NUSE-69782 format. One record per residue (C-alpha): residue number from 0; residue in three letters; chain; x, y, z. Coordinates in Angstrom, 1 decimal, m for minus. Layout:
BEGIN
<site><nr>NUM</nr><rest>ALA</rest><kette>A</kette><east>X</east><north>Y</north><up>Z</up></site>
...
***
This chain:
BEGIN
<site><nr>0</nr><rest>MET</rest><kette>A</kette><east>97.1</east><north>101.1</north><up>103.8</up></site>
<site><nr>1</nr><rest>SER</rest><kette>A</kette><east>99.6</east><north>99.6</north><up>101.4</up></site>
<site><nr>2</nr><rest>ASP</rest><kette>A</kette><east>100.3</east><north>96.1</north><up>100.3</up></site>
<site><nr>3</nr><rest>GLN</rest><kette>A</kette><east>104.1</east><north>96.7</north><up>100.4</up></site>
<site><nr>4</nr><rest>ARG</rest><kette>A</kette><east>106.3</east><north>94.7</north><up>102.7</up></site>
<site><nr>5</nr><rest>GLY</rest><kette>A</kette><east>107.7</east><north>97.0</north><up>105.5</up></site>
<site><nr>6</nr><rest>GLN</rest><kette>A</kette><east>104.8</east><north>99.2</north><up>105.8</up></site>
<site><nr>7</nr><rest>ASP</rest><kette>A</kette><east>103.1</east><north>99.7</north><up>109.1</up></site>
<site><nr>8</nr><rest>ALA</rest><kette>A</kette><east>100.0</east><north>97.8</north><up>107.8</up></site>
<site><nr>9</nr><rest>GLY</rest><kette>A</kette><east>98.9</east><north>96.5</north><up>104.5</up></site>
<site><nr>10</nr><rest>THR</rest><kette>A</kette><east>96.1</east><north>94.8</north><up>102.8</up></site>
<site><nr>11</nr><rest>GLU</rest><kette>A</kette><east>96.1</east><north>92.3</north><up>100.0</up></site>
<site><nr>12</nr><rest>ASP</rest><kette>A</kette><east>93.3</east><north>91.3</north><up>97.7</up></site>
<site><nr>13</nr><rest>GLY</rest><kette>A</kette><east>92.1</east><north>87.7</north><up>98.2</up></site>
<site><nr>14</nr><rest>GLY</rest><kette>A</kette><east>90.5</east><north>87.9</north><up>101.5</up></site>
<site><nr>15</nr><rest>PHE</rest><kette>A</kette><east>93.2</east><north>88.8</north><up>103.9</up></site>
<site><nr>16</nr><rest>CYS</rest><kette>A</kette><east>95.0</east><north>91.8</north><up>105.5</up></site>
<site><nr>17</nr><rest>ASN</rest><kette>A</kette><east>98.5</east><north>91.8</north><up>106.8</up></site>
<site><nr>18</nr><rest>VAL</rest><kette>A</kette><east>99.9</east><north>94.0</north><up>109.4</up></site>
<site><nr>19</nr><rest>TRP</rest><kette>A</kette><east>103.8</east><north>94.4</north><up>109.0</up></site>
<site><nr>20</nr><rest>SER</rest><kette>A</kette><east>106.5</east><north>95.1</north><up>111.5</up></site>
<site><nr>21</nr><rest>ALA</rest><kette>A</kette><east>109.2</east><north>97.7</north><up>110.7</up></site>
<site><nr>22</nr><rest>ASP</rest><kette>A</kette><east>111.5</east><north>94.9</north><up>109.6</up></site>
<site><nr>23</nr><rest>GLY</rest><kette>A</kette><east>109.0</east><north>93.6</north><up>107.0</up></site>
<site><nr>24</nr><rest>LYS</rest><kette>A</kette><east>107.7</east><north>90.6</north><up>108.9</up></site>
<site><nr>25</nr><rest>VAL</rest><kette>A</kette><east>104.0</east><north>89.8</north><up>109.2</up></site>
<site><nr>26</nr><rest>VAL</rest><kette>A</kette><east>102.9</east><north>90.5</north><up>112.8</up></site>
<site><nr>27</nr><rest>VAL</rest><kette>A</kette><east>99.1</east><north>89.8</north><up>112.3</up></site>
<site><nr>28</nr><rest>GLN</rest><kette>A</kette><east>97.0</east><north>88.4</north><up>109.4</up></site>
<site><nr>29</nr><rest>VAL</rest><kette>A</kette><east>93.3</east><north>88.8</north><up>109.4</up></site>
<site><nr>30</nr><rest>SER</rest><kette>A</kette><east>91.6</east><north>86.4</north><up>106.9</up></site>
<site><nr>31</nr><rest>THR</rest><kette>A</kette><east>88.0</east><north>85.6</north><up>105.7</up></site>
<site><nr>32</nr><rest>SER</rest><kette>A</kette><east>89.1</east><north>82.0</north><up>104.9</up></site>
<site><nr>33</nr><rest>GLY</rest><kette>A</kette><east>86.6</east><north>79.5</north><up>105.9</up></site>
<site><nr>34</nr><rest>LEU</rest><kette>A</kette><east>83.8</east><north>82.0</north><up>106.5</up></site>
<site><nr>35</nr><rest>GLY</rest><kette>A</kette><east>82.1</east><north>81.2</north><up>103.2</up></site>
<site><nr>36</nr><rest>ASN</rest><kette>A</kette><east>81.8</east><north>84.9</north><up>102.3</up></site>
<site><nr>37</nr><rest>GLY</rest><kette>A</kette><east>84.3</east><north>87.7</north><up>102.1</up></site>
<site><nr>38</nr><rest>LEU</rest><kette>A</kette><east>84.4</east><north>90.9</north><up>104.1</up></site>
<site><nr>39</nr><rest>PRO</rest><kette>A</kette><east>85.0</east><north>94.2</north><up>102.5</up></site>
<site><nr>40</nr><rest>ARG</rest><kette>A</kette><east>88.6</east><north>95.3</north><up>102.5</up></site>
<site><nr>41</nr><rest>ALA</rest><kette>A</kette><east>87.7</east><north>98.2</north><up>104.8</up></site>
<site><nr>42</nr><rest>GLU</rest><kette>A</kette><east>86.4</east><north>95.8</north><up>107.4</up></site>
<site><nr>43</nr><rest>LEU</rest><kette>A</kette><east>89.6</east><north>93.7</north><up>107.2</up></site>
<site><nr>44</nr><rest>GLU</rest><kette>A</kette><east>91.6</east><north>96.8</north><up>107.8</up></site>
<site><nr>45</nr><rest>LYS</rest><kette>A</kette><east>89.5</east><north>97.9</north><up>110.8</up></site>
<site><nr>46</nr><rest>ILE</rest><kette>A</kette><east>89.9</east><north>94.5</north><up>112.4</up></site>
<site><nr>47</nr><rest>ALA</rest><kette>A</kette><east>93.6</east><north>94.4</north><up>111.7</up></site>
<site><nr>48</nr><rest>LYS</rest><kette>A</kette><east>94.1</east><north>97.9</north><up>113.1</up></site>
<site><nr>49</nr><rest>GLY</rest><kette>A</kette><east>92.1</east><north>97.1</north><up>116.2</up></site>
<site><nr>50</nr><rest>ILE</rest><kette>A</kette><east>94.6</east><north>94.2</north><up>117.3</up></site>
<site><nr>51</nr><rest>THR</rest><kette>A</kette><east>97.3</east><north>95.1</north><up>119.8</up></site>
<site><nr>52</nr><rest>VAL</rest><kette>A</kette><east>100.1</east><north>92.7</north><up>119.9</up></site>
<site><nr>53</nr><rest>ALA</rest><kette>A</kette><east>102.2</east><north>92.3</north><up>123.1</up></site>
<site><nr>54</nr><rest>ASP</rest><kette>A</kette><east>105.9</east><north>92.3</north><up>123.4</up></site>
<site><nr>55</nr><rest>VAL</rest><kette>A</kette><east>106.9</east><north>88.9</north><up>124.9</up></site>
<site><nr>56</nr><rest>GLY</rest><kette>A</kette><east>109.9</east><north>90.5</north><up>126.5</up></site>
<site><nr>57</nr><rest>ASN</rest><kette>A</kette><east>107.9</east><north>93.3</north><up>128.1</up></site>
<site><nr>58</nr><rest>GLU</rest><kette>A</kette><east>105.4</east><north>92.1</north><up>130.8</up></site>
<site><nr>59</nr><rest>SER</rest><kette>A</kette><east>103.8</east><north>95.5</north><up>130.9</up></site>
<site><nr>60</nr><rest>THR</rest><kette>A</kette><east>102.4</east><north>95.0</north><up>127.5</up></site>
<site><nr>61</nr><rest>TRP</rest><kette>A</kette><east>100.7</east><north>91.7</north><up>128.3</up></site>
<site><nr>62</nr><rest>THR</rest><kette>A</kette><east>97.0</east><north>91.5</north><up>128.9</up></site>
<site><nr>63</nr><rest>PRO</rest><kette>A</kette><east>96.0</east><north>89.5</north><up>132.0</up></site>
<site><nr>64</nr><rest>ALA</rest><kette>A</kette><east>94.4</east><north>86.1</north><up>131.1</up></site>
<site><nr>65</nr><rest>ALA</rest><kette>A</kette><east>91.3</east><north>87.0</north><up>133.0</up></site>
<site><nr>66</nr><rest>ASP</rest><kette>A</kette><east>90.7</east><north>90.1</north><up>131.0</up></site>
<site><nr>67</nr><rest>ALA</rest><kette>A</kette><east>91.7</east><north>88.5</north><up>127.6</up></site>
<site><nr>68</nr><rest>LEU</rest><kette>A</kette><east>89.2</east><north>85.7</north><up>128.1</up></site>
<site><nr>69</nr><rest>GLN</rest><kette>A</kette><east>86.2</east><north>88.0</north><up>128.6</up></site>
<site><nr>70</nr><rest>PRO</rest><kette>A</kette><east>83.4</east><north>87.4</north><up>126.1</up></site>
***
């Protein structure tokens, strides 16, 4: 993973990992801030890669609330 803007996903040193859209905007940021300890970079990448972001303009990409709120 790269820390360059515009890449599919990227990590930064400092306790966070960004996932970038094709146009260079941050889509998701995973952070260890407030946890009192840091996670390894590999764990931040794993968490970031596991997140699926819906397209607000396409209902077929939405997760039903009942499914999203399962523990």
